[in-house]
Structure formats: C-alpha cells, structure tokens
TORNU-613905 format. One record per residue (C-alpha): residue number from 1; residue in three letters; x, y negated, z. Coordinates in steps of 0.1 Angstrom, whole numbers, plus 2048, in hexadecimal, padded with zeros to 3 digits. Example, Ala and Ser with C-alpha at 12.3 -4.5 7.8 and 13.67 -1.06 7.14 Angstrom:
num, residu, c1, c2, c3
1, Ala, 87B, 82D, 84E .
2, Ser, 889, 80B, 847 .
***
This chain:
num, residu, c1, c2, c3
1, Met, 2E9, 9E3, 89D .
2, Gly, 2D1, 9EB, 881 .
3, Leu, 2B2, 9E8, 895 .
4, Tyr, 290, 9EC, 880 .
5, Leu, 26D, 9E9, 889 .
6, Leu, 253, 9FF, 878 .
7, Asp, 231, 9F0, 86F .
8, Tyr, 219, A0A, 861 .
9, Gly, 1FF, 9EF, 85B .
10, Ala, 1E7, 9EA, 878 .
11, Gly, 1EB, 9DE, 89D .
12, Asn, 1FD, 9C2, 8AD .
13, Val, 221, 9CA, 8A5 .
14, Gln, 229, 9A4, 8A6 .
15, Ser, 229, 9A8, 8CC .
16, Leu, 247, 9BE, 8CC .
17, Ala, 259, 9A8, 8B3 .
18, Asn, 253, 98B, 8CC .
19, Thr, 25F, 9A2, 8E8 .
20, Leu, 27F, 9AC, 8D6 .
21, Lys, 285, 984, 8CE .
22, Lys, 281, 97E, 8F2 .
23, Leu, 29B, 996, 8FB .
24, Gly, 2B4, 988, 8E2 .
25, His, 2B3, 9A5, 8C9 .
26, Asp, 2B4, 9A1, 8A3 .
27, Phe, 2A0, 9BA, 88F .
28, Gln, 291, 9C1, 86C .
29, Trp, 271, 9D0, 862 .
30, Ile, 26F, 9F1, 84E .
31, Ser, 260, 9E4, 82D .
32, Ser, 267, A02, 817 .
33, Pro, 273, A27, 81A .
34, Ala, 297, A1B, 812 .
35, Asp, 29A, A07, 832 .
36, Phe, 299, A26, 847 .
37, Gly, 2BB, A2C, 839 .
38, Lys, 2C8, A0D, 846 .
39, Ala, 2B8, A12, 86A .
40, Thr, 2D1, A1A, 885 .
41, Ser, 2B4, A17, 8A0 .
42, Leu, 28F, A17, 89A .
43, Ile, 271, A0C, 8AC .
44, Phe, 24E, A16, 8A2 .
45, Pro, 233, A03, 8B5 .
46, Gly, 20E, A03, 8AF .
47, Val, 1EA, A07, 8BB .
48, Gly, 1CF, A16, 8A8 .
49, Ala, 1BF, A37, 89E .
50, Phe, 1D7, A54, 897 .
51, Gly, 1C6, A5D, 876 .
52, Ser, 1CD, A39, 86A .
53, Ala, 1F1, A38, 874 .
54, Ile, 1F9, A58, 861 .
55, Asp, 1E6, A4A, 843 .
56, Gly, 1F6, A2A, 844 .
57, Leu, 21A, A39, 846 .
58, Thr, 211, A52, 82B .
59, Lys, 201, A38, 811 .
60, Arg, 221, A22, 818 .
61, Gly, 238, A3F, 811 .
62, Leu, 244, A3D, 834 .
63, Leu, 23C, A5D, 843 .
64, Glu, 256, A72, 836 .
65, Pro, 273, A5B, 838 .
66, Leu, 268, A55, 85E .
67, Arg, 269, A7D, 862 .
68, Ser, 28E, A7C, 853 .
69, Tyr, 298, A5E, 866 .
70, Ile, 28F, A71, 888 .
71, Ala, 29F, A90, 87D .
72, Ser, 2BF, A7E, 876 .
73, Gly, 2C5, A79, 899 .
74, Arg, 2C4, A52, 89B .
75, Pro, 2B3, A41, 8B8 .
76, Tyr, 28E, A3F, 8B5 .
77, Phe, 274, A2C, 8CD .
78, Gly, 250, A33, 8C8 .
79, Ile, 236, A1F, 8D9 .
80, Cys, 20F, A2C, 8DC .
81, Ile, 209, A37, 8B8 .
82, Gly, 22D, A39, 8B2 .
83, Leu, 22E, A53, 8CE .
84, Gln, 20F, A63, 8C6 .
85, Val, 21A, A6C, 8A0 .
86, Leu, 236, A82, 8AF .
87, Phe, 21C, A9B, 8B8 .
88, Gln, 20B, AB5, 8A1 .
89, Ser, 1E9, AA5, 8A0 .
90, Ser, 1CE, A91, 8B3 .
91, Ala, 1AB, A98, 8BB .
92, Glu, 1A6, A75, 8B1 .
93, Ser, 1AB, A7E, 88B .
94, Pro, 1A8, AA3, 888 .
95, Asn, 1B1, AA4, 864 .
96, Ala, 1D3, A8E, 867 .
97, Val, 1F1, AA3, 86C .
98, Gly, 20E, A91, 882 .
99, Leu, 233, A98, 881 .
100, Gly, 231, AB5, 897 .
101, Leu, 252, AAC, 8A9 .
102, Ile, 241, AB3, 8C9 .
103, Pro, 22D, AD5, 8C6 .
104, Thr, 20D, ACB, 8D5 .
105, Thr, 1ED, AB6, 8CF .
106, Val, 1E2, A95, 8DA .
107, Glu, 1BF, A98, 8ED .
108, Glu, 1A2, A82, 8F8 .
109, Phe, 19F, A79, 91B .
110, Thr, 184, A91, 928 .
111, Ser, 179, A8C, 94D .
112, Ser, 159, A78, 952 .
113, Asp, 167, A64, 971 .
114, Lys, 17A, A48, 95C .
115, Ser, 173, A31, 944 .
116, Val, 183, A35, 91F .
117, Pro, 197, A24, 910 .
118, His, 1B1, A28, 92C .
119, Met, 1B8, A02, 92E .
120, Gly, 1CE, 9F0, 946 .
121, Trp, 1EB, 9F4, 95B .
122, Asn, 1F6, A15, 96A .
123, Ser, 213, A25, 97C .
124, Ile, 22B, A42, 970 .
125, Asp, 23A, A62, 97F .
126, Phe, 25C, A6D, 974 .
127, Ile, 261, A92, 96C .
128, Asp, 283, A90, 97C .
129, Pro, 280, A76, 997 .
130, Glu, 2A6, A7B, 99E .
131, Gly, 2B1, A78, 979 .
132, Glu, 2D0, A63, 971 .
133, Thr, 2BF, A4B, 95B .
134, His, 299, A41, 959 .
135, Glu, 29F, A28, 93B .
136, Gly, 295, A08, 950 .
137, Leu, 276, A18, 95E .
138, Asp, 269, A17, 981 .
139, Glu, 24E, A2D, 991 .
140, Ser, 246, A0B, 9A6 .
141, Ser, 23D, 9F8, 988 .
142, Cys, 21D, 9FA, 972 .
143, Tyr, 21C, 9FC, 94A .
144, Tyr, 201, 9EF, 934 .
145, Tyr, 1EC, A0D, 924 .
146, Val, 1CE, A08, 90B .
147, His, 1C7, A2C, 8F9 .
148, Ser, 1AA, A46, 8F8 .
149, Tyr, 1BF, A64, 8EF .
150, Cys, 1DE, A72, 901 .
151, Ala, 1F5, A8F, 903 .
152, Lys, 1EB, AA4, 921 .
153, Tyr, 20A, AAF, 938 .
154, Asp, 20C, AD6, 939 .
155, His, 22C, AE2, 949 .
156, Thr, 222, B06, 93F .
157, Arg, 22C, AFB, 91B .
158, Pro, 252, AF6, 91B .
159, Glu, 254, AF1, 8F7 .
160, Ala, 240, ACF, 8FB .
161, Ala, 246, AC8, 921 .
162, Gln, 26B, AC6, 91B .
163, Trp, 266, AA4, 908 .
164, Val, 253, A96, 926 .
165, His, 265, A7B, 93A .
166, Ser, 24A, A6D, 94F .
167, Thr, 225, A71, 951 .
168, Thr, 207, A5C, 95D .
169, Gln, 1E6, A64, 96C .
170, Tyr, 1C5, A54, 964 .
171, Gly, 1A7, A64, 97A .
172, Gln, 1B3, A88, 97D .
173, Glu, 1C2, A8D, 95C .
174, Val, 1EA, A8C, 95B .
175, Phe, 1F9, A82, 938 .
176, Val, 218, A78, 927 .
177, Ala, 222, A56, 931 .
178, Thr, 248, A59, 921 .
179, Ile, 25A, A73, 90B .
180, Arg, 280, A76, 908 .
181, Lys, 294, A90, 8F8 .
182, Gly, 2B2, A8C, 8E1 .
183, Asn, 2B0, A6C, 8CC .
184, Val, 28B, A68, 8D3 .
185, Phe, 27B, A53, 8EC .
186, Gly, 257, A47, 8EF .
187, Thr, 23D, A36, 907 .
188, Gln, 218, A3A, 904 .
189, Phe, 214, A19, 915 .
190, His, 21F, 9F8, 906 .
191, Pro, 240, 9EA, 915 .
192, Glu, 23B, 9C9, 900 .
193, Lys, 21A, 9C5, 914 .
194, Ser, 227, 9D0, 934 .
195, Gly, 235, 9B0, 941 .
196, Ala, 257, 9AF, 953 .
197, Ala, 258, 9D4, 956 .
198, Gly, 251, 9DD, 932 .
199, Leu, 26D, 9C1, 929 .
200, Lys, 285, 9D2, 941 .
201, Leu, 27F, 9F4, 930 .
202, Leu, 286, 9E6, 90B .
203, Ala, 2A2, 9D4, 916 .
204, Thr, 2B1, 9F5, 926 .
205, Trp, 2AB, A07, 908 .
206, Leu, 2B9, 9EF, 8F0 .
207, Ser, 2D7, 9E7, 905 .
208, Lys, 2E5, A0B, 906 .
209, Pro, 2FE, A17, 8EC .
210, Glu, 2EB, A26, 8CD .
211, Ser, 301, A45, 8D3 .
212, Ser, 2F3, A49, 8F6 .
213, Arg, 2D0, A48, 8E8 .
214, Thr, 2D2, A68, 8D3 .
215, Ser, 2DB, A86, 8EA .
216, Thr, 2C3, A85, 908 .
217, Pro, 2BF, AA8, 915 .
218, Pro, 29E, AB8, 918 .
219, Ser, 289, AB3, 939 .
220, Leu, 27F, ACA, 954 .
221, Cys, 25C, ADC, 951 .
222, Val, 24E, AD4, 974 .
223, Pro, 229, AD7, 980 .
224, Arg, 21A, AB5, 983 .
225, Pro, 1F9, AB9, 994 .
226, Pro, 1E3, A9A, 997 .
227, Lys, 1E4, A86, 9B4 .
228, Ala, 1C4, A7D, 9CA .
229, Lys, 1C3, A58, 9B6 .
230, Asp, 1D2, A4D, 997 .
231, Gly, 1E6, A2E, 995 .
232, Leu, 1D1, A17, 97F .
233, Thr, 1CD, 9F7, 98B .
234, Lys, 1B1, 9DC, 98B .
235, Arg, 1B8, 9C2, 970 .
236, Ile, 1B5, 99B, 977 .
237, Val, 1B1, 989, 956 .
238, Ala, 1B3, 961, 952 .
239, Cys, 19E, 955, 936 .
240, Met, 1A2, 936, 922 .
241, Asp, 186, 925, 90F .
242, Val, 197, 911, 8F1 .
243, Arg, 188, 8F5, 8DD .
244, Ser, 191, 8D7, 8CB .
245, Asn, 18C, 8B8, 8DD .
246, Asp, 17F, 897, 8CD .
247, Asp, 1A4, 890, 8C1 .
248, Gly, 1A7, 8B2, 8B2 .
249, Asp, 1BF, 8C0, 8C9 .
250, Leu, 1B9, 8E5, 8D9 .
251, Val, 1B3, 8E4, 8FC .
252, Val, 1A7, 8FC, 917 .
253, Thr, 187, 8F2, 926 .
254, Lys, 16A, 8FF, 93B .
255, Gly, 148, 8F6, 941 .
256, Asp, 12C, 8FD, 957 .
257, Gln, 10F, 912, 944 .
258, Tyr, 125, 90E, 924 .
259, Asp, 125, 8E6, 925 .
260, Val, 14A, 8DC, 922 .
261, Arg, 148, 8B6, 921 .
262, Glu, 14D, 8A0, 93C .
263, Lys, 131, 88F, 950 .
264, Ala, 12F, 869, 955 .
265, Pro, 13B, 861, 978 .
266, Ser, 123, 852, 993 .
267, Ala, 129, 833, 9A4 .
268, Thr, 13A, 845, 9C2 .
269, Asp, 155, 856, 9AD .
270, Gly, 16E, 838, 9AD .
271, Ser, 173, 814, 9AF .
272, Asn, 16D, 80F, 98B .
273, Pro, 154, 82B, 980 .
274, Met, 149, 819, 960 .
275, Ala, 16C, 815, 953 .
276, Leu, 172, 83B, 95B .
277, Ala, 152, 847, 94B .
278, Ala, 15C, 831, 92C .
279, Arg, 17D, 848, 92A .
280, Thr, 16E, 869, 934 .
281, Ala, 149, 86E, 933 .
282, Gly, 13F, 884, 915 .
283, Ala, 164, 88E, 90E .
284, Val, 16D, 8B1, 90C .
285, Arg, 179, 8BD, 92D .
286, Asn, 1A0, 8C5, 929 .
287, Leu, 1AE, 8DB, 944 .
288, Gly, 1CF, 8E1, 92F .
289, Lys, 1E0, 8EC, 912 .
290, Pro, 1DB, 911, 908 .
291, Val, 1FF, 91D, 905 .
292, Ala, 208, 90C, 924 .
293, Leu, 1EE, 91B, 938 .
294, Ala, 1F3, 93D, 928 .
295, Ala, 218, 93C, 933 .
296, Arg, 20D, 931, 954 .
297, Tyr, 1F5, 94D, 95B .
298, Tyr, 20E, 967, 950 .
299, Ala, 228, 95A, 968 .
300, Ala, 20D, 95C, 982 .
301, Gly, 206, 981, 97C .
302, Ala, 1E8, 980, 967 .
303, Asp, 1E2, 9A4, 959 .
304, Glu, 1D3, 998, 938 .
305, Leu, 1CA, 978, 928 .
306, Cys, 1AC, 96E, 912 .
307, Leu, 1AD, 950, 8FA .
308, Met, 187, 949, 8EF .
309, Asn, 184, 931, 8D2 .
310, Ile, 162, 922, 8D9 .
311, Thr, 15D, 909, 8C0 .
312, Ser, 171, 911, 89F .
313, Phe, 16F, 929, 886 .
314, Arg, 14D, 91C, 87D .
315, His, 155, 91E, 856 .
316, Ser, 178, 92C, 850 .
317, Pro, 188, 942, 86A .
318, Leu, 1A7, 948, 856 .
319, Arg, 1AD, 923, 852 .
320, Asp, 1AD, 91C, 875 .
321, Gln, 1D1, 918, 878 .
322, Pro, 1D4, 906, 899 .
323, Met, 1C2, 922, 8AA .
324, Leu, 1DA, 93C, 89A .
325, Ala, 1F7, 926, 8A2 .
326, Val, 1EC, 928, 8C7 .
327, Val, 1EA, 94E, 8C5 .
328, Arg, 20C, 951, 8B7 .
329, Ala, 21E, 939, 8D1 .
330, Ala, 20A, 948, 8EC .
331, Ala, 215, 96B, 8E2 .
332, Glu, 23B, 960, 8E3 .
333, Glu, 235, 954, 907 .
334, Val, 222, 970, 917 .
335, Phe, 229, 998, 919 .
336, Val, 207, 9A2, 925 .
337, Pro, 1E8, 9AA, 910 .
338, Leu, 1D7, 98E, 8FA .
339, Thr, 1B3, 98C, 8F2 .
340, Ile, 1A8, 974, 8D7 .
341, Gly, 183, 96C, 8D4 .
342, Gly, 16D, 956, 8BC .
343, Gly, 164, 959, 899 .
344, Ile, 16F, 97E, 892 .
345, Lys, 154, 986, 879 .
346, Asp, 14D, 987, 854 .
347, Ser, 14D, 963, 844 .
348, Val, 151, 951, 825 .
349, Asp, 168, 931, 821 .
350, Pro, 159, 90F, 816 .
351, Asp, 166, 917, 7F3 .
352, Gly, 155, 938, 7F1 .
353, Thr, 172, 94F, 7FC .
354, Pro, 165, 96C, 811 .
355, His, 176, 97B, 82E .
356, Ser, 16E, 99A, 842 .
357, Ala, 16F, 99D, 867 .
358, Leu, 189, 9B8, 863 .
359, Glu, 1A0, 99E, 850 .
360, Val, 19B, 982, 86A .
361, Ala, 1A3, 99A, 886 .
362, Gly, 1C1, 9A6, 873 .
363, Ala, 1CF, 982, 871 .
364, Tyr, 1CA, 97F, 895 .
365, Phe, 1DE, 9A0, 89E .
366, Arg, 1F9, 996, 885 .
367, Ala, 1FB, 974, 89B .
368, Gly, 200, 987, 8BA .
369, Ala, 1DE, 990, 8C7 .
370, Asp, 1D8, 9B2, 8D6 .
371, Lys, 1B2, 9B2, 8D7 .
372, Val, 198, 9A1, 8C6 .
373, Ser, 177, 995, 8D8 .
374, Ile, 152, 997, 8C5 .
375, Ala, 134, 987, 8D3 .
376, Thr, 117, 97C, 8C0 .
377, Glu, 120, 992, 8A1 .
378, Ala, 11F, 9B1, 8B9 .
379, Val, 0FA, 9A8, 8C2 .
380, Tyr, 0EF, 9A6, 89F .
381, Ala, 102, 9C8, 898 .
382, Val, 0F1, 9D9, 8B2 .
383, Glu, 0CF, 9CB, 8A9 .
384, Arg, 0D4, 9D7, 885 .
385, Met, 0DF, 9F9, 893 .
386, Arg, 0C1, 9FC, 8A9 .
387, Ala, 0A9, 9F1, 88B .
388, Arg, 0B8, A0F, 877 .
389, Ala, 0AB, A29, 895 .
390, Thr, 08B, A3C, 88E .
391, Asp, 089, A45, 8B1 .
392, Gly, 08B, A25, 8C4 .
393, Gly, 0AE, A2F, 8D0 .
394, Leu, 0D2, A1F, 8C6 .
395, Gly, 0D4, A2B, 8A3 .
396, Asp, 0F4, A2B, 890 .
397, Gly, 10C, A14, 882 .
398, Asp, 110, A10, 85C .
399, Gly, 134, A0B, 85D .
400, Thr, 134, 9E6, 855 .
401, Ser, 133, 9D4, 874 .
402, Ala, 151, 9C2, 881 .
403, Ile, 152, 9DA, 89F .
404, Glu, 154, 9F9, 888 .
405, Thr, 16B, 9EC, 86E .
406, Ile, 185, 9DE, 888 .
407, Ala, 185, 9FC, 89E .
408, His, 189, A12, 87E .
409, Ala, 1A8, 9FF, 875 .
410, Tyr, 1B6, 9F8, 897 .
411, Gly, 1A6, A0E, 8AE .
412, Arg, 189, A08, 8C6 .
413, Gln, 1A2, 9F9, 8E0 .
414, Ala, 1A5, 9DA, 8CB .
415, Ile, 182, 9D2, 8CC .
416, Val, 174, 9BE, 8EA .
417, Val, 14F, 9B3, 8EB .
418, Ser, 146, 996, 900 .
419, Ile, 122, 999, 90C .
420, Asp, 10E, 977, 916 .
421, Pro, 0EC, 983, 92A .
422, Arg, 0D4, 970, 93E .
423, Arg, 0BB, 97C, 958 .
424, Val, 095, 97C, 94D .
425, Tyr, 07F, 97E, 96C .
426, Val, 060, 993, 96E .
427, Asp, 048, 9A1, 985 .
428, Gln, 053, 9BC, 99B .
429, Gly, 039, 9D2, 98C .
430, Tyr, 047, 9CD, 969 .
431, Asp, 03F, 9EB, 951 .
432, Gly, 050, 9DC, 931 .
433, Pro, 06B, 9EA, 91C .
434, Tyr, 085, 9E0, 933 .
435, Lys, 077, 9F1, 953 .
436, Asp, 095, A09, 957 .
437, Glu, 0AC, 9EC, 958 .
438, Leu, 09C, 9D8, 972 .
439, Val, 0AF, 9C6, 990 .
440, Phe, 09C, 9C1, 9AF .
441, Gly, 0A6, 9A1, 9C6 .
442, Lys, 0B1, 9AE, 9E8 .
443, Pro, 09F, 9A4, A07 .
444, Asn, 0BF, 998, A16 .
445, Gly, 0CC, 988, 9F4 .
446, Pro, 0C9, 964, 9EA .
447, Glu, 0A7, 955, 9F1 .
448, Lys, 09D, 94D, 9CD .
449, Glu, 0A4, 972, 9C5 .
450, Arg, 08E, 981, 9E0 .
451, Gly, 06E, 994, 9D5 .
452, Lys, 079, 98F, 9B1 .
453, Ala, 083, 9A7, 993 .
454, Trp, 094, 9A0, 973 .
455, Trp, 0A6, 9B0, 955 .
456, Tyr, 0C3, 9A3, 942 .
457, Gln, 0BE, 994, 91F .
458, Cys, 0DB, 991, 907 .
459, Thr, 0DF, 971, 8F4 .
460, Val, 0F7, 964, 8D7 .
461, Lys, 108, 943, 8CE .
462, Gly, 115, 93E, 8F1 .
463, Gly, 0F3, 942, 901 .
464, Arg, 0E1, 92D, 8EE .
465, Glu, 0CB, 944, 8DD .
466, Asp, 0B9, 962, 8ED .
467, Arg, 0B5, 983, 8DD .
468, Pro, 09C, 9A0, 8E0 .
469, Leu, 0B9, 9B7, 8ED .
470, Ser, 0C1, 9C0, 912 .
471, Val, 0E3, 9C0, 920 .
472, Val, 0E3, 9E7, 923 .
473, Gln, 0D7, 9EB, 8FE .
474, Leu, 0F2, 9D5, 8F2 .
475, Ala, 10E, 9E5, 909 .
476, Gln, 104, A07, 8FE .
477, Gly, 0FF, 9FC, 8D9 .
478, Val, 125, 9EF, 8D9 .
479, Glu, 133, A0C, 8E8 .
480, Lys, 125, A22, 8CE .
481, Leu, 12F, A0A, 8B2 .
482, Gly, 154, A0E, 8BF .
483, Ala, 15A, 9F1, 8D5 .
484, Gly, 177, 9F9, 8F2 .
485, Glu, 16F, 9E1, 90D .
486, Ile, 153, 9C7, 918 .
487, Ile, 158, 9A8, 927 .
488, Leu, 136, 9A2, 939 .
489, Asn, 12E, 97F, 940 .
490, Ser, 111, 970, 953 .
491, Ile, 100, 952, 946 .
492, Asp, 0EF, 94E, 969 .
493, Arg, 10F, 94F, 97D .
494, Asp, 126, 93C, 964 .
495, Gly, 134, 91F, 975 .
496, Thr, 121, 923, 996 .
497, Gly, 13F, 932, 9AC .
498, Leu, 124, 948, 9BD .
499, Gly, 138, 969, 9B4 .
500, Phe, 133, 981, 998 .
501, Asp, 110, 98F, 990 .
502, Thr, 118, 9B1, 99D .
503, Asp, 0F3, 9BE, 998 .
504, Leu, 0F9, 9B7, 971 .
505, Ile, 11D, 9C6, 974 .
506, Ala, 113, 9E6, 985 .
507, Leu, 0F5, 9EB, 96D .
508, Val, 10D, 9E9, 94F .
509, Arg, 128, 9FC, 95F .
510, Lys, 112, A1B, 963 .
511, Ser, 105, A17, 940 .
512, Val, 126, A1B, 92C .
513, Arg, 146, A2E, 92F .
514, Ile, 15D, A11, 91E .
515, Pro, 16F, 9FA, 937 .
516, Ile, 15E, 9D9, 943 .
517, Val, 16D, 9B8, 94C .
518, Ala, 156, 9A6, 963 .
519, Ser, 153, 981, 95F .
520, Ser, 141, 961, 966 .
521, Gly, 13C, 953, 98C .
522, Ala, 15C, 95A, 99D .
523, Gly, 161, 93E, 9B7 .
524, Arg, 176, 950, 9D2 .
525, Lys, 192, 969, 9D5 .
526, Glu, 179, 97E, 9E9 .
527, His, 161, 97F, 9C9 .
528, Phe, 17A, 996, 9B9 .
529, Val, 17B, 9AE, 9D6 .
530, Glu, 154, 9AC, 9D4 .
531, Val, 152, 9B6, 9B0 .
532, Phe, 16A, 9D2, 9B2 .
533, Asp, 15E, 9E3, 9D1 .
534, Lys, 138, 9E0, 9C5 .
535, Thr, 13A, 9E9, 9A1 .
536, Gly, 15A, 9FE, 997 .
537, Val, 163, 9E9, 979 .
538, Glu, 187, 9E8, 96D .
539, Ala, 18C, 9C4, 969 .
540, Ala, 181, 9A2, 973 .
541, Leu, 184, 981, 961 .
542, Ala, 183, 95B, 96E .
543, Ala, 18B, 93B, 95E .
544, Gly, 181, 91B, 970 .
545, Ile, 18D, 924, 992 .
546, Phe, 1B1, 92C, 984 .
547, His, 1B4, 90E, 96C .
548, Arg, 1A8, 8F6, 989 .
549, Gln, 1C2, 90A, 99F .
550, Glu, 1A5, 90F, 9B9 .
551, Val, 1B0, 934, 9BD .
552, Gly, 1D3, 943, 9B1 .
553, Ile, 1D5, 962, 99D .
554, Asp, 1F0, 96B, 9B8 .
555, Glu, 1D6, 965, 9D3 .
556, Val, 1BC, 97B, 9C4 .
557, Lys, 1D5, 997, 9C0 .
558, Asn, 1E2, 995, 9E2 .
559, Thr, 1BE, 997, 9F1 .
560, Leu, 1B4, 9B4, 9DA .
561, Ser, 1D5, 9C5, 9E6 .
562, Thr, 1CD, 9C0, A0B .
563, Thr, 1AA, 9D1, A07 .
564, Asn, 1BC, 9ED, 9F8 .
565, Ile, 1B0, 9E8, 9D4 .
566, Asn, 1CD, 9F0, 9BC .
567, Val, 1DD, 9D4, 9AA .
568, Arg, 1FB, 9CD, 997 .
569, Leu, 20E, 9B4, 9AD .
570, Gln, 22D, 9A0, 9A0 .
571, Ala, 250, 9AD, 9A7 .
***
C-alpha cells in the first residue's frame, strides 16, 4: 500500500507519524507534487489557521495536486485542517479559497456560553446510528478537539449535509465531527491525540482494503437539534517539572514554593541522619524519569500531559538536545496532547546565532509537542502592549511577540500562557488601580484571611520577580495577543495541598473567554470537585500528588464522575 502523509509546513504532524508506527504501518511523506501520483492512500493531518494552510499548500505547489488526487477517487483522510480545507472557505481567513469539495463554509463558534477554542474531549453522534459501519468510532467514546472554527451542521442543505457522518455539540452549537462520502473521510478531532479510541479509528480505516474506502454512499439529511447539555468533559492534566540534576540527568522534580532541592533531615529522620544528609541534602529532588512518568500517566487516563523545563534553555534552547529527545521519546509513548514549556522565546546562541521564538516552537512541534507554554515572555509582551495604549487600556500587539508569531503560524490553540500570580494584601477600603479586582476574605474562611482584602500581582522568572501587572490585566492581554489557553498557577497555594485558589480562578474565568487550566494546591481528590463546581474551568492540573502517588488520576476521575461532573473514563 502506498500510504503517504501530507505536511503543509505547520502543526504537529509527528504525532500522527508516531501513531502510524505504533499501529505497524509504513508510510512516506509527500515531499513534492510528483509524490501524489505514487500515493494510493493519503492522510492530511494538521492544526493551524485555514489561510496559513492554503497558503502553505500553494507555495509548495501542493494545492492543485491535492485537488487532483481527491478527484482521482483514491482514499483520502483529512484531520482537522485536513478536513477544513475541503470546504469553500473559512471565516478565519476570509480571503483564502478552499478546495470547495463540500459546498459550505467554516464558521467561528458564536455562542457566548462557552470558551473558545473548543479544547478538550467531546463525544460524537452518528447521523445514521443504524449504519453498517462507523469506521471504528463509538458514541460512548470521547475524542480530542482543539479548534476555534467549525462547519455548522444544517440538514436543510442536502448538498453539504450529505457529507456529514457524525456531529458534535459544544454549548448549544452542533457542528461536523466527521465527514464520509465516496473516497473521502475526515475528522474535526485529532484521532492521533484521542488515546485508545483514536488509535482504534485509525487502525480500522487503515485495515480496510483500499477499494472499500472509495465508494461510501452519501449520508442521510436528518435534523440534529442540540441536546440540553453537550458532551465536553473536564480535563485532568498531569504536569512534570523537568530539570537537570547535579549529574546532568533530566529528572522530574517538584518543590514547595519552587524550591526543588532536598532538605537536610532532622535527628528523628532515621538511625543515621548525618549519613542520609550527606547523600541527599541539597540534591535536586528526583521523582522519576520524564518519559517513564509520562507513559504511566497516559496509561492511568490523564487527558493531557505537560513537560515544563524549569532550568534549561538559559542560553541556547535549540541546542538543548536532551529535552528535545525527551519530547520525541514521550510523543512515541503517549497519544494524548503534550504541552512543552520553558525557553520558548527569542534568543541568541553563545556564538551569536539568533533564534526566534517561532523557530524554537517549531522545533518542539516537529519533535512531537502539540502546544507550547510561555510564561515570563508573555508578561513582558503584555507590558509592552499596554505601554503603547493611549487610554490606559490593553493597547494592541505589534506582531512581534512570541504569542503573536506562533499563533499566526500554528493557530492560537498551539499557545498556552502559564501565569504565576501572588496575593497582595491591602486594606478593605483600598481605592487603588486594582480595586475592581479585589477579593475579600470570607467570615467563615481561613482565619488568616478573615477581614482582609487582596489583589493578585503577576510575577516572572518562576515567581522570583514581581511585575506591575494584575492577573486580570495579564489574562486579558494574552488573550488579545492570541493565546489559546491559560494555565493559572498560584504562588500562595503551590505545594500546600490546601486546594486550588478558587477565588483567583473564578476571577480570571469571568475575565476571559479562552479555556483555563486550574493549577497549584491540589492535595485531595475532593479539591478537583471543588474547583470545577465553584469556577467552571475546563481543566485542572496537578503534579506532586500524582508523582508521589498520594492520589491517583483514576481516583480523581471516579470521584468527579460520582458527583455528576463529566469526565473521560478509561474503557
């Protein structure tokens, strides 16, 4: 079988390549227009902006050969952008013209009752539940989506509706999840990031004779009214802080208030405390190897994984080959989204060679990352943006920040901003610039908070330096610059095990529309129930309690499920 993969130049296509290898299928890359003639099956994966995809295909001379390939009747599988380019156009890039195979347009999510991008695991509904084959898909499974634009389902337009194989609901909007007609199959979700359910879909499609993938009849055109509630699940994210130990090995570590070195034991710690102190005191806390832990968390049911490099990239991020190797190895073992953080910024090598943040991000996407996380550089970018404003507001980006350049090339869903705020206590009668963001201690709350008020100040460099910027100003600023998601940490709660700072999370949740991952403070499985119930965030992250196996991911999910919070459970 001549299976080929099409790479238009952006997005993490390595994830699909890893998946195909996992499933035992050989493939080749489309490297020139002539390769389309050799292909007997073609998969087009990708994320990013519609216009960038069309432009990338055109500049490489691949757009018309792609059109001819599909018209030839040979099997085609489009994933995300690979599906959207089949439509006439997209509101994301109004001047870009799609292939027009499906005679309708891709639109932006419009309802105000949900975050955008649509990011996370959601269910599907078949147009014909009694159909003979569903390509290995299952309505009881969830699949991973990450997109801001979609093709709305409209059964009154049969010329387009006949292509629709299944739909998904987000908020009260019903959109196309999969298409299937003739030789064409496509998914809006990412099967290569959808765990076992996605692997099953790809294995089913690839195992069928090519001749049986070329003559699928059109679908029924049936009404698909929205249900009372969509199928989006809450995400549980496992985060691994990665750094070099004193021997130069990369390890997963975790500290209290960002201190990751072991403390000297007391005399009650063992029969020979001085010997133990000599061995461990001051050493980097080692909680495991990053690839092994990533594989363990994937098997345990984590919905996403984060690898945060907390000490490298100081001078030359693209020469940090050990971390790139970790990403490559992890991406071969896990088939859920992988976020990489640390050093995604403009930099200069010791020899004077400059590297842009876009170049650094691209290296990690090619290694297998799905999203990159930016922290300190995001603060500086918002400060510059606000300095340009003439009315004291947000201002506008200048197109040069890491957030803007990466979002333009890869889409906003590829950019995560990690925010590290801390409380600044003030009098309850405070009338300063952050008065509208004040949080007041509750009479029945912790004793140290009663009768107090505070706002949240942003920091840089892992919390080591305060900046004159509030958490709301930063969150709204990075959203305007093009970030697709926020990881919201809390310096005050980090390592305490007291639970998430729900006041902080609720404050930011109501200030922006992009998804938020709650972080810092989880100590018990009940803390996850609390943060979802009180704030409505899309995801919650933990590190130490998972590393130390104090709480299992399965325990968290089972607890959430019993309290009627929708989560993805292992099959």
